[in-house]
Backbone bond lengths (Angstrom), bond angles and torsions (degrees), N, CA, C in turn:
res aa  C-N    CA-C-N  psi(-1)  N-CA   C-N-CA  omega(-1)  CA-C   N-CA-C  phi
1 M - - - 1.446 - - 1.521 109.70 -
2 A 1.344 114.68 146.41 1.446 119.21 177.60 1.522 109.41 -81.64
3 K 1.295 115.35 142.60 1.446 121.05 -179.31 1.531 108.22 -77.74
4 K 1.331 116.85 133.14 1.460 121.66 -178.54 1.526 109.14 -74.36
5 D 1.313 116.13 135.06 1.467 120.47 177.51 1.494 109.83 -69.54
6 I 1.313 115.64 138.02 1.480 121.74 178.76 1.523 107.97 -98.91
7 Y 1.316 114.80 129.16 1.464 120.30 177.73 1.510 110.74 -69.49
8 K 1.308 115.24 127.54 1.458 119.85 179.39 1.526 107.83 -106.59
9 V 1.306 115.86 129.41 1.437 121.67 -179.51 1.517 109.22 -68.26
10 K 1.327 116.51 129.19 1.461 120.33 -179.99 1.540 108.51 -82.59
11 P 1.306 116.38 153.99 1.476 118.98 -176.84 1.532 110.67 -65.78
12 M 1.317 114.11 147.45 1.471 122.04 179.73 1.529 107.99 -76.56
13 T 1.332 115.81 117.80 1.449 120.32 179.23 1.525 109.69 -92.37
14 E 1.300 116.21 166.64 1.476 120.94 179.07 1.518 109.77 -62.85
15 G 1.335 117.76 -39.00 1.471 120.87 176.81 1.499 113.48 -61.16
16 K 1.327 117.41 -41.03 1.471 121.35 178.02 1.518 110.12 -65.81
17 R 1.346 115.40 -41.08 1.469 118.63 179.99 1.549 110.08 -62.04
18 N 1.327 116.42 -39.70 1.471 120.06 179.91 1.505 111.78 -66.24
19 I 1.347 116.54 -40.38 1.464 120.24 178.44 1.525 110.55 -63.17
20 I 1.343 116.57 -45.68 1.463 120.71 -179.38 1.526 110.34 -63.97
21 A 1.307 117.57 -42.35 1.473 121.51 179.57 1.522 109.81 -61.84
22 G 1.334 115.93 -41.31 1.462 120.01 178.30 1.524 112.14 -64.00
23 L 1.318 116.39 -40.98 1.474 119.57 179.57 1.525 110.65 -68.77
24 L 1.319 118.08 -40.28 1.454 121.93 177.62 1.520 110.60 -59.53
25 Q 1.335 115.86 -40.42 1.448 119.89 179.95 1.538 111.14 -74.19
26 E 1.285 117.42 -46.47 1.488 122.23 -177.39 1.506 111.81 -60.20
27 Y 1.337 117.47 -43.55 1.467 120.76 -175.48 1.544 113.16 -100.35
28 D 1.340 116.87 3.24 1.466 121.55 -179.15 1.524 110.03 47.74
29 I 1.299 115.92 54.82 1.477 122.90 -175.39 1.518 110.08 -75.67
30 Q 1.335 114.92 120.60 1.464 122.82 178.52 1.531 111.78 -123.53
31 T 1.324 116.72 -29.05 1.457 120.97 -175.57 1.516 110.89 -130.69
32 A 1.317 116.44 172.43 1.435 121.95 176.82 1.532 110.73 -64.10
33 E 1.319 117.09 -34.26 1.460 120.49 177.20 1.544 110.56 -64.63
34 D 1.337 117.66 -37.16 1.461 120.62 176.15 1.536 110.63 -62.05
35 I 1.335 116.26 -38.41 1.445 121.01 177.84 1.521 110.26 -64.18
36 Q 1.332 118.30 -42.65 1.455 121.72 178.75 1.521 110.72 -63.26
37 D 1.327 117.35 -42.01 1.474 121.31 179.32 1.506 109.80 -63.28
38 A 1.335 118.11 -42.34 1.449 121.79 179.79 1.533 110.96 -63.50
39 L 1.338 116.42 -42.55 1.467 119.85 179.07 1.515 111.34 -65.39
40 K 1.335 117.69 -38.63 1.474 120.85 176.93 1.514 109.40 -61.16
41 D 1.342 116.09 -43.92 1.465 119.42 -179.10 1.513 110.58 -65.89
42 L 1.306 118.17 -43.30 1.451 122.74 -177.24 1.518 112.75 -71.78
43 L 1.310 119.46 -40.30 1.465 122.98 -171.32 1.515 113.38 -106.78
44 G 1.313 118.35 -11.74 1.486 121.16 -175.94 1.510 113.02 -55.09
45 G 1.333 117.21 -49.73 1.461 121.47 -178.69 1.524 112.38 -63.39
46 T 1.342 115.19 -39.65 1.469 119.85 -179.92 1.516 110.63 -65.47
47 I 1.327 116.23 -45.01 1.469 120.02 -179.94 1.524 110.75 -64.00
48 Q 1.342 117.20 -41.07 1.459 120.94 178.28 1.527 110.88 -61.90
49 E 1.315 117.56 -43.75 1.446 121.71 177.80 1.520 111.71 -62.68
50 M 1.323 117.17 -40.85 1.458 121.06 176.75 1.528 111.32 -60.66
51 L 1.309 116.64 -43.61 1.467 121.46 -180.00 1.534 110.83 -65.85
52 E 1.312 116.77 -40.49 1.471 119.13 178.16 1.528 111.31 -65.87
53 N 1.346 117.85 -40.25 1.460 120.74 175.97 1.515 111.78 -63.47
54 E 1.311 117.05 -38.44 1.445 121.45 178.07 1.534 109.87 -63.54
55 M 1.309 116.23 -41.74 1.481 120.55 178.00 1.515 111.15 -65.38
56 N 1.320 116.64 -42.11 1.489 121.21 176.98 1.529 109.96 -56.02
57 E 1.325 115.65 -48.82 1.449 121.54 -179.34 1.550 111.56 -62.18
58 H 1.316 115.60 -43.29 1.445 121.35 -177.78 1.558 110.15 -63.72
59 L 1.330 115.54 -45.79 1.456 118.59 -176.34 1.521 112.79 -81.47
60 G 1.341 117.62 -26.08 1.439 120.44 -179.66 1.511 113.68 91.18
61 Y 1.339 118.69 4.46 1.450 121.30 175.32 1.542 107.49 -151.65
62 E 1.351 114.50 161.14 1.456 120.75 -175.28 1.504 112.25 -88.82
63 K 1.307 114.81 164.93 1.465 122.21 177.86 1.538 109.31 -58.43
64 Y 1.320 117.19 135.65 1.467 125.58 179.87 1.536 113.09 70.41
65 E 1.326 118.56 -2.38 1.446 120.42 -179.60 1.533 109.06 -74.23
66 R 1.304 116.27 133.66 1.458 121.45 176.15 1.521 109.28 -95.72
67 T 1.291 115.61 129.16 1.472 120.56 179.96 1.518 108.91 -125.02
68 S 1.282 116.09 -177.38 1.451 119.87 177.82 1.553 111.60 -77.43
69 E 1.327 115.39 -7.23 1.460 120.76 179.19 1.518 110.70 -68.45
70 D 1.292 117.45 151.08 1.476 121.96 177.50 1.540 110.37 -79.32
71 N 1.280 117.52 -22.35 1.456 121.06 -174.26 1.531 109.39 -101.95
72 Y 1.324 117.22 105.99 1.445 122.77 178.04 1.492 111.93 -90.57
73 R 1.298 115.53 155.57 1.488 120.58 -177.85 1.533 110.85 -76.68
74 N 1.335 116.91 -39.69 1.447 120.81 179.38 1.515 108.63 -134.87
75 G 1.319 115.91 164.48 1.441 120.88 177.62 1.515 111.57 116.59
76 K 1.300 116.49 -172.44 1.453 120.79 -174.89 1.499 112.69 -120.03
77 K 1.313 115.63 27.98 1.470 119.55 175.60 1.503 109.08 -82.52
78 T 1.334 116.01 153.91 1.455 119.01 177.60 1.510 109.84 -69.04
79 K 1.300 115.33 145.50 1.457 120.13 -178.32 1.537 110.47 -122.53
80 R 1.295 115.69 146.30 1.446 121.43 172.38 1.482 107.88 -95.13
81 I 1.298 117.39 128.84 1.472 121.29 179.49 1.496 110.34 -111.72
């Protein structure tokens, strides 16, 4: 069996400290729940965009795009299931 690589924590740089300090101040982080809320705010849009791009790739067309297909992604047309 192959030995699993162990993640090694990289040293904290001054730049990383400044980013963390800024986030702590911006979001007034006091608890773990505050951290979760901050991450949702920071990453929520990115994750949503990634999911939408994945759906576009899976279906082969973009949101609201009209194609020759009978089954549209959005809208009020009848769909065959």
